N, CA and C atoms as a LAMMPS dump frame, in Angstrom:
ITEM: TIMESTEP
0
ITEM: NUMBER OF ATOMS
177
ITEM: BOX BOUNDS ff ff ff
-5.0000000000000000e+02 5.0000000000000000e+02
-5.0000000000000000e+02 5.0000000000000000e+02
-5.0000000000000000e+02 5.0000000000000000e+02
ITEM: ATOMS id mol type element x y z
1 1 1 N 6.713 -6.125 -9.225
2 1 2 C 6.066 -6.105 -7.818
3 1 3 C 5.568 -7.641 -7.574
4 2 1 N 5.789 -8.202 -6.636
5 2 2 C 5.365 -9.437 -6.557
6 2 3 C 4.236 -9.604 -5.906
7 3 1 N 3.882 -9.684 -4.508
8 3 2 C 2.741 -9.683 -3.709
9 3 3 C 1.925 -8.321 -3.834
10 4 1 N 0.95 -8.389 -4.271
11 4 2 C -0.134 -7.017 -3.903
12 4 3 C -1.082 -7.03 -3.117
13 5 1 N -1.519 -6.029 -2.629
14 5 2 C -2.807 -5.603 -1.403
15 5 3 C -3.606 -4.746 -2.505
16 6 1 N -4.649 -4.524 -1.784
17 6 2 C -5.739 -3.441 -2.454
18 6 3 C -5.324 -2.31 -1.331
19 7 1 N -5.811 -1.442 -1.465
20 7 2 C -5.195 -0.017 -0.575
21 7 3 C -6.034 -0.064 0.554
22 8 1 N -7.267 -1.072 0.418
23 8 2 C -8.013 -1.104 1.914
24 8 3 C -7.242 -2.089 2.535
25 9 1 N -6.676 -3.094 2.014
26 9 2 C -5.807 -4.365 2.696
27 9 3 C -4.677 -3.483 3.358
28 10 1 N -3.732 -2.709 2.633
29 10 2 C -2.613 -1.99 3.11
30 10 3 C -3.389 -1.205 4.36
31 11 1 N -4.514 -0.385 3.894
32 11 2 C -4.794 0.361 5.337
33 11 3 C -4.71 -0.588 6.263
34 12 1 N -5.782 -1.677 6.329
35 12 2 C -5.813 -2.529 7.444
36 12 3 C -4.697 -2.788 8.341
37 13 1 N -3.55 -3.149 7.225
38 13 2 C -2.276 -3.69 8.034
39 13 3 C -1.569 -2.854 8.427
40 14 1 N -1.529 -1.716 7.916
41 14 2 C -1.067 -0.316 8.547
42 14 3 C -1.73 0.271 9.503
43 15 1 N -3.407 0.108 9.86
44 15 2 C -3.701 0.61 10.737
45 15 3 C -4.03 1.885 10.705
46 16 1 N -4.21 2.354 9.226
47 16 2 C -4.614 3.935 8.989
48 16 3 C -5.995 3.801 8.274
49 17 1 N -6.199 5.159 7.952
50 17 2 C -7.13 5.154 6.797
51 17 3 C -6.668 4.831 5.474
52 18 1 N -7.688 4.878 4.314
53 18 2 C -7.088 4.682 2.774
54 18 3 C -6.486 5.81 2.581
55 19 1 N -6.549 7.028 2.907
56 19 2 C -6.749 8.157 2.441
57 19 3 C -5.096 8.258 3.035
58 20 1 N -4.344 7.592 3.923
59 20 2 C -3.166 8.035 4.186
60 20 3 C -2.711 7.012 3.341
61 21 1 N -2.917 5.921 3.048
62 21 2 C -2.268 5.117 1.92
63 21 3 C -2.094 5.569 0.648
64 22 1 N -3.251 6.495 0.401
65 22 2 C -3.01 7.259 -0.925
66 22 3 C -1.915 8.5 -0.856
67 23 1 N -1.854 8.99 0.422
68 23 2 C -0.653 9.908 0.789
69 23 3 C 0.74 9.159 0.869
70 24 1 N 0.722 7.947 1.069
71 24 2 C 1.909 7.152 1.019
72 24 3 C 2.257 6.959 -0.304
73 25 1 N 1.659 6.754 -1.179
74 25 2 C 1.806 6.43 -2.642
75 25 3 C 2.264 7.675 -3.331
76 26 1 N 1.414 8.768 -3.137
77 26 2 C 1.774 10.188 -3.748
78 26 3 C 2.91 10.635 -3.216
79 27 1 N 3.697 10.223 -2.152
80 27 2 C 5.061 10.735 -1.507
81 27 3 C 6.051 9.684 -1.938
82 28 1 N 5.585 8.198 -2.558
83 28 2 C 6.747 7.439 -3.129
84 28 3 C 7.191 6.611 -2.03
85 29 1 N 6.514 6.426 -0.865
86 29 2 C 6.806 5.555 0.189
87 29 3 C 6.506 4.368 -0.082
88 30 1 N 5.389 4.084 -0.916
89 30 2 C 4.679 2.779 -0.914
90 30 3 C 4.787 2.364 -2.533
91 31 1 N 5.326 1.007 -3.101
92 31 2 C 5.268 1.021 -4.529
93 31 3 C 3.961 0.624 -4.914
94 32 1 N 3.228 1.042 -6.174
95 32 2 C 2.12 0.648 -6.334
96 32 3 C 1.928 0.439 -8.04
97 33 1 N 0.798 -0.066 -8.446
98 33 2 C 0.249 -0.074 -9.71
99 33 3 C -1.038 -0.038 -10.034
100 34 1 N -1.314 0.182 -11.147
101 34 2 C -2.669 0.089 -11.797
102 34 3 C -3.213 -0.948 -12.24
103 35 1 N -3.926 -1.806 -11.573
104 35 2 C -4.214 -3.007 -12.735
105 35 3 C -5.523 -3.101 -13.045
106 36 1 N -5.793 -3.289 -14.495
107 36 2 C -7.014 -3.201 -14.94
108 36 3 C -7.541 -4.582 -15.771
109 37 1 N -8.836 -4.883 -15.498
110 37 2 C -9.133 -5.943 -16.227
111 37 3 C -10.972 -5.743 -16.043
112 38 1 N -11.259 -5.298 -16.835
113 38 2 C -13.068 -4.96 -16.794
114 38 3 C -12.679 -3.615 -15.769
115 39 1 N -12.402 -3.972 -14.941
116 39 2 C -12.267 -2.466 -14.064
117 39 3 C -10.922 -2.361 -13.516
118 40 1 N -10.696 -0.87 -13.056
119 40 2 C -9.308 -0.77 -12.511
120 40 3 C -9.495 -0.494 -11.313
121 41 1 N -7.895 -1.404 -10.513
122 41 2 C -8.131 -1.094 -9.129
123 41 3 C -6.543 -0.893 -8.871
124 42 1 N -6.327 -0.003 -7.823
125 42 2 C -4.973 0.285 -7.765
126 42 3 C -4.442 -0.727 -6.451
127 43 1 N -3.118 -1.199 -6.828
128 43 2 C -2.466 -2.352 -5.845
129 43 3 C -1.321 -1.797 -5.512
130 44 1 N -1.237 -1.938 -4.109
131 44 2 C -0.001 -1.746 -3.591
132 44 3 C 0.893 -2.987 -3.282
133 45 1 N 2.374 -2.446 -3.161
134 45 2 C 3.46 -3.57 -3.118
135 45 3 C 3.225 -4.036 -1.305
136 46 1 N 3.004 -5.538 -1.205
137 46 2 C 3.228 -6.005 0.189
138 46 3 C 4.639 -5.911 1.105
139 47 1 N 5.392 -6.031 0.026
140 47 2 C 6.756 -5.803 0.516
141 47 3 C 6.982 -4.285 1.091
142 48 1 N 6.397 -3.111 0.224
143 48 2 C 6.886 -2.045 0.999
144 48 3 C 5.829 -1.732 1.95
145 49 1 N 4.295 -2.523 2.045
146 49 2 C 3.819 -2.064 3.224
147 49 3 C 4.61 -2.978 4.546
148 50 1 N 4.926 -4.289 4.471
149 50 2 C 5.835 -4.497 5.4
150 50 3 C 7.086 -3.851 5.861
151 51 1 N 7.728 -3.13 4.905
152 51 2 C 8.696 -2.349 5.324
153 51 3 C 8.299 -1.186 6.198
154 52 1 N 7.261 -0.451 5.912
155 52 2 C 6.889 0.507 6.516
156 52 3 C 6.102 -0.129 8.044
157 53 1 N 5.856 -1.073 8.247
158 53 2 C 5.401 -1.888 9.4
159 53 3 C 6.53 -2.001 10.42
160 54 1 N 7.31 -2.351 9.608
161 54 2 C 8.652 -2.881 10.448
162 54 3 C 9.31 -1.707 10.707
163 55 1 N 9.247 -0.525 10.28
164 55 2 C 9.93 0.671 10.281
165 55 3 C 8.978 1.453 11.485
166 56 1 N 8.003 1.471 11.453
167 56 2 C 6.756 1.853 12.715
168 56 3 C 7.193 1.166 13.996
169 57 1 N 7.631 0.081 13.662
170 57 2 C 7.541 -0.895 14.953
171 57 3 C 9.134 -0.361 15.699
172 58 1 N 9.889 0.03 14.825
173 58 2 C 11.121 0.267 15.428
174 58 3 C 11.275 1.705 16.331
175 59 1 N 10.369 2.446 15.337
176 59 2 C 10.32 4.07 16.061
177 59 3 C 9.858 4.22 17.407
């Protein structure tokens, strides 16, 4: 996963609540990884978020 966003950043880009981003992760629609360095943070793929934004724009 090259470019990464926090869940909050992804939610802002998609115009949804963070809970919706977690649902997208749980259903496999958004690539994600857990990054830990002192504390852990759930990161999502900027590319998969952009793909969702593009798909929503065509709907």
